[in-house]
N, C-alpha and C positions, 0 to 999 in steps of 0.2 A: 505494498500500499504506500501511492506515495506520499511523504509530508508535503502539506500545503506551503511550507514553509522554502521548497526547493526553488534554488535558482542557480540552472549548469554553471558550471564553473568557480562555483559561490565555495572560495578556501576551507569555509568552519560549517557546516552544515545543520550542526547542531545546538549554531545561534549566531540569528541572521538578522540583517539590518537589509535594507535595498539600498544605501549609499555608501558606495566603496569602487574602487577604482585598481584593476589588476593592472601590477607593475610587470609582468611576464615580458620577454621579449627583447630586442637589442640596448643591452648598456654596454661603456665602453670600459677594460677590463688591461689589467696588467699585472704580472709576477712581480714579486721582491723578493726575491733570493737572496740580495744585501740584505735586506731587512731596515734599508734608510728611511722607509715613504715616511713615518710619520714626522723622523726628525727632519725630513723635507719639507715638510706638510705639502703631500700629496692628496690631503683633504680640502685642500685650495685648489687643484687642478679642475681643468673645465675638460679634461678630455687625458685618454690613455691611448696606449699606442697597439690596442688590439680591443676587437670588440666580441663579444659573446652573447648567445641566446639565453639567457634566465630563463625556468631554474636548471638550467642542465649542466653538468658543474665541467672544469675545462679538459677533464680527464676524458669525457664523450665524444660523440662523433655529434650527437645531436647539443654541442654546444659551441659547434662552427671551430673550435679548434682542436679538439681529440689529442692533446697531448699526455700521454700517462706517466710520466716522468712526475718526480716528487717535486713542488715548491712549497716553502714554508708559511709563505702569506699572500693573500693574492688582493686586489683591489678592485672597486667598481663605481661607477659614478656614472647616474643621469639625471635629466630637466624632467620635470614633473607641474607642468601647468594644471592648477586647481580650480573646478569649477565656481563660478560666482557664489551659485547659492551654497559651499561650505563656507564663505564668509565668517558667519555665525557659527558657536559651538565650537567642538575641538576634533582634529585629525590626530588619527592615529598609526602608525606604520605597523604592520604587521611580518614577521619573519616565520613562515612556518619550520623551516628547519635549514640552520647555516653551521656546517661543523668547521672548525670547533669554537675557537674563540673570535667575537665579532663586536664589532666596533663598528656604531653608527654615527656621520656628522650629518648634520642639514644644514646648505648653506655655509658651509665651512667649520661649524661650530659643534663639537660632540655632545650627543643626546644622552648615549649611553652605551653598556657594555653585555652580553650575554654569553657566558659558559656553557656549552653542550651543543652537540650537532643533531639530536633527534626531535627534541622539545623544540613546541612554538615558543616567539617571544614577540613582545610590544612595545612601544615606545610612543608617550604623547609628543608629539614634534610641534604642537600649536607654540608654543612659545617662540619657535626658534624658526617659523614661516614669517614669508614676505609677502606682499602683493606681487600677483604676477607669477615668474616662472620661481621653482625654487631645486636646488641641486641635492640629491641624497649619494652621499659616499658610504659606502661599506669597507671597510677590513677585515678579513676573516684569515686568522692563521690557525694553522693545521699543525699535528707532529707525528711525528711516530710511536710516540709515548705507551707504554703498555697498561698504566695506568689510568689510562683516557679512554672512556666506552668508546670502543670503534666498531663492536658489532663483527663482521667478514671483509673491512678493510684489510687490507696486510701491512703488516709493521717491518718487513724486510724490503728489498730495492724491485721483487721479481714475486710473483704469484708463487704459493706452495698450497700442499695440503687443500683445505676447505677457503684459503684466503684469497681476496679478492684484490683488484685494483681497487686503492685510496679513493675516497671520497672529499675534495677539498671544499670547502663555501658553501656558495647558496645552493640546495638541491629541491629545494620547496618550492612552492609559489610565494611571491612578495608581494602586499597588496597595501593599498589606503584605505584606511574607513573612516565615514564622517559621522560622529558623533553627537547628542545634545550636549550641554555643558554640564547639567547632571543626568547622572545616564545608571543603569544596571549595567554593574559590572561584572557579576558569573551568574547564573542559577544548578546549584547543584540538586540533580531532580531522583529520588528514592522510591521506588514502586513498593509498595507494601500490599502484596495480594490477597492476604490474609483478612486486613483491615480497610481491602477496596480502596484506598487511596493510595496518594503519592505525598512525601514528604518533602518540601524544598527548603531550599537553606542558599542564602539568596546575600547578596552582595552590594551596595548600592553606593554608586560615588557623586557625591552634593557637597558641597563646604558647609551645608548646615541644616540640621533635625530639629524642624523646632515645630512639628506635631503636624504640618502642612500634607506630609510627602507620605504616600501611600503607593503599595504595588498591587496590579489586577492580574490574577491567572484566570485564564478562559481556555479551558477543555472541550474539545469538539473531536468528534470524531469520523468521517467518511462526511463531513460539512454538518454533521448535527448537533445541535448543543448536548453538554455534558452536565459541564458545572462551571459556577462562576465566584471566585472566591477571592475577596480583597482583602489587606491585613495592613496596621497602618503599619511605617516607618519611622522607626524614634531612633534608628543608629544605623550606623555602617552596614551593619548585619543584621538580620532576624530568620524568623522558621514560621511557615504556612504548610497549613495540611487540605490537601483537595481532596475529596471525596469523586470518585470515579464511576459509581454504580449509576447506570442506568438503565431502567428496564426497557424506556421507550427503542434500545437498540437493538438488547438483546433478551430472549426469555431469561437467559441467565444475569444478564445484569452487567456483567465483566465479560468484556474481548482482551485472550490473553496473547501474549506473543509468544512465537513456538516458529522452529522449522516449516513445518506443515501448514502453519499461519500466522506469517508475521504482521499482524495486527497490528498499528500506531496511532494513537493517538495525538491527535494536534493540539499546541499549546502555544499561545501567546501571552506575553507579559506587557503591563503597560504600566510606567511609572508614572503615577498620577502629581501635580502638585495642586491644591484647592480645587480636587475632581478636573484637571485640567490634564490633557496626558502631553510629556515632554519626553517622553521615549517610550518606545516600541521594540520588541524580540519577539523574531517568530523562532519555535522549538518541533519537539516531539517528542514522545515517548512510548516505550512498549512497556506488558503490563508482566512481569515473569520475575519468576521467585529461583533460583539458584540454592543447592544443597547436597550435602552429603549426607549418604545413611543406609548401614550397614552394606558397605562396599559398592555403593552406586551413586553415582552423579546423578541427580534428580532436578531435571525441569519441571515447574509449575508441578510439582508432586508425583511426578511419574518419570521411571529411569529411561535417560537417553543414553543409547549409545552410539561416541561417536567415531563417525568412521572421518577422520581430521587428514589434510596431506601439508604437507611441509613446504612453505612458502618462501621463500627467500627473497622476494621481489625484485627482481634484478631481470632486466631488459640488454636488449643486444647493443643496441646505440646509444641508450640512456642510463644504464647502471642504475642506480637504486631509484634513479627518477621514472617514473612511467610516463610513455610517451603525450597521455591524455587522459583525460576521465574513463574516455569511452573504452581504451585500452583497460581501466579499472572492471567497468562493466561486462566486458568480453572476459573477463578472467572466473569472476565467480559466477557467470552463465555457463561457460564452460566445465568447470568442477563440478556445479552440480549437476548437468548432463553425463558426467563422470559416475556420480554416485556417491558422490564425497557431502557429507551436511556440514563441513566446515573447515578451518585451517588453521593450522599453525603460524603466524606469522614470523619468522625466524628470525632474531636478531637483529631486527630492524624495526621502528615505529614507521609506520606506511601511511601513506599521503592520507588526511582523518576522511576525503573521500570514499577511500575504501572501505572502511567503516561503516559508514552510511549507507551503503550498498548492498554491506552486511545487512545492517538494519530493514533494509526494505525489502530485501528479496531472502529473509530469514536463512542466512548462513553462518554459521557458530563460529566463532574469531578467539584466539586466545593471543592475547597482548603481552610480549617478550622483551626484554630490556637488552640492548645491544650489549655485551658482554666486552669486562675491560681485560688482559690478561696476565696480571703481576699484582700481587695485593699489596698493600702498601697504605699507608695516611691519606694519599690523594687520590686513588679509587676510592676509597671509602668516602668520602668527602665527592667527589666528584661524580660518583653512584649513586649515590641518596638524593644527592640534590637535583637529579637530571628526572632516576626513576618518579620521584613524587610529583615532578611537572609531569610527566607523562599519565600518572593515573589521574591526576586533577584533569587536564584537558580531556579522557577519553571514557572518564567514567560515566557519562548518561547512555553511551551507544549499549540498547541492549542488547545487542548482539556478543558484547563481549563477554563472555562467559568464564576464563580463568587469567589470572595474572601468573606471569612466569620471569621472575627477576634474575635468576640463574641459571646456566645451562651448564650441564658434564664439567662442573666445577673449574671452567673458567672463568678465571682472577680470584680463584680460592683452591689453587692446587692443592693445599693441605689440607684440605676442609675433613679428610676424613680422620685426623688426630690434632688438627692445629684447632685449641680452645678459640684463638681471637677470631679466624676464620669461620667458625662453628658462629660464633657469637654474632658474626658481621650479618650471616645469610638469617639467624634470627630476627636481627633487630630489623629486617630488610620486612621479614615475614609480619613480626608485629604493626611495624609502622604500616603496613598494607591493611594491615586488617583494621586498625584504628578507623584509617578513613575509609576503608569498604568490607565491613563488616559481612555481604553476604557470599562475595564472589570467592572459589575456592584461590590458594596461591599454593604455587611449586615452589618448595625452598631453594633448589636443584636438580634443574629435569636433566632424567637419564640414570643418576645414580649417587651414594654417597648423600642422602636426605638428611636435613636437621628437621626444625620443627616445619610440619607440610600437613597441606589438606589432601594431597594424591600422591600416590606412588608411581611416578613415570620411569618407565626400564626404555633401554636401547638396546635392540637386539638386531644385527644385521645376515640373520643366519638366513641361507641358498635353498635350503633344504627343508621342505612342508614337515615330512614325519620327523625328522630330527627335533624340528622345531615344538612339534607337538608332543614329543616325549620330553622333552625339555621339560617345560611349563607343566605339564600333568605329573610327571613322575618326580620330580625337584621341586616342587612348589615351598617347601618349607624352609629349603635350603637357599632360595630364590630371594623369599621377601624377608630370612634373617641373616642370611650368611653370604659370601662370596658368590658373585654370579658368576654360576659355571662355564659362560661361554666368554667370561674376560673377569682371568680371575686375579685382577691387579684391583678388583674395585668391589664394592659394595654396596648394597641397596640403601643402607642407612650409615652415615656418618657413626665411629663410635661415640657410644653415653646415647644411641637414639635406637630405638628399635619401632616394629610393625604395630600398627595399634588399630588397624581394622581399615585403615584408607582404601576409598577404591583404585583400582589399580589398571593404570590403562598400558600399551604398548608404544611410546609417543615418537618411535626411528624405525621404521624399519624398511626392508627392502634396498633401495636406494641401486636397480640394475640399470647398467650400464649397456646400454644399447647406441649404438653408432657404426657406421662404413668402415670405418677406417681404425685404426690403432691408437690415434690419439686420445688425451682425454682419459677419465678413470671413474669409476662407481663401485659399490660393493660387491664382492665376491669377483666369480666370475662373468664374464662379457657375454653377452648371448645376440646371437647371430642374425633372428630373425624376430620376427611380431610374434610369428609360431612358439618359439622358444620363451619370449618375452612374456606374454600372456600365461604360457604353462608355468611357470617359474612364478610367476605373481598370485595365479591362482590357489597352487599349492600352500603358498607361505599362507595367504589371505583367510583361506579355509581351516589350517591350523591353528591359526588367530581365533578365530568363530569359534572353533571348538575347544576352547580355554574357559571353564565356567566362570572366574574368579576375572579373568580381565572384561571391563567393561567399554575398550574404546582403543581402536587404532589409530598413527598417523604415518602417512606413506611421504618416504623422500624420496623424491620431490618434484613441484610443478614442472622446471622446465631445466634445463642446460643451462650451466652457470658457466661463462669463461674454460677452466678447464676440465669442471666435473660433466661428465656427459650422462647422466643417470636420473635425466627428466623425463615426463609422461611429454612435454612436451619440444620444441627446439626452443633455441635464447629467442627467434622472434613468432615464438606462440605459432608452431605448426605443429600438429597431432601426430606424435611418431609410434602411435598402435590407435586401435578403435576406439573412438569413444563409446559406442556401444557395446562394444565385450567389456572394456572398464567398468561401465555401466551394471552390467550380467554380475561380474563379480563381488561390487559391493553389494548388490543387494539380494546376494544370496542369502 
């Protein structure tokens, strides 16, 4: 169901205002390999020696540059002419993602900086604007530091293993937004299925709170009114509850969100001063409940068997940046056609429009933090700050049903016995649960879990019968001891044990299928589509025959650079029959 607030191309589809300006496209661009730009005042320059197509990074073909070598600092600049009706109110600059340390100047004066490559950040640029044309200049500094959350970006000169070309600078949309002087800053929407209501936590940006401000929340479903509630705004933050039961919509009075029926409610927020609307924002939400019980994940009180696919979100000519919004839509539709009901977005916080289309199409989504690769004080600080930004940014999406902050002990290599590293993963688990008590949190996907809501295992066994025998005959050993296929790893770190959590196999398969000898996958390469489907069917059937497994995640959506274990080529041509994959998943 399409939310009525949807605007094609709008970068933040959960919090929509109509007055905005896209800043993607051509910018002037420069490398700063000698790190002299700030000293020489490049933020005052009117042009640079190169052109780049934002939001594609200089490493990609789509940027117009296509240079894969490391450049530690890059600069961007462009002129913007604002509409005349933007003279009143405020103007906010949004960068959806810029890797890694970003500084921004408006007309030669610095407005602020942000550390982190994957979360959105914004600056109120109003104080530095001038009539007519305005210049925006961005400096992005990246590094090969392994205590910096980097996901699948390499930290060596060349690609290796499953790590790929680095991503430097702007890689997500850049845009301007016009907002009133008094505005709605944010609204956190929490569905309460049992109470048939939603809980709203809102923040208001206003110079004074004298009792004349109020916030109105109006809920509709498919254009029909459900409820309208108004609350007084007495401080810069507040709470309100909105019942969503409406017998006129359905005999049961409530429409639930699920993959089978992704029903979405529309909600509009209006900030009122003395009953006059001064700001309005469009949004939506899904009524759904997620919890774990008796070794199963429950969605709306019913067990959900998760048939996920590992999605690294890489594209042939644009790397981490999707070619456009339509590419995201096609991706989800193709995966659903293959019989998958969700994706584990791996080592990447995707363009938020991907989460939006998962909401609309009923596609389950696991949100994962890009890893750092060396434990230390800087990693703890960098990781914690950016992870909580990501959680806050994506909280309202009903399709997101699991948070995955850590993967395969990356960044915490000694977690099996090191108490400091164990404490780090526990602290992230509890911080996440403090902000979001509902969704399951995985402490360390793959092995060596500490405090966790799910036990997630990785196993790339290529023989179906071997897999079945292993998980049926060695259950106690798998859940409580050394993983039989990986004798260096435990399901749980020392001092932690299995306590009945749902068990999912969140990486398997990874079958390499290519016509040449280049690239790699897991196990032996297959030489034909028939061999690929035969092997996949056997291991998938074996997994479904293990009664205590309640879901799986196949590796992976597409080939990525040196990895050739995708169901699609890097340019998204299917390597095997979509209908055959559907048959295997649906069995």
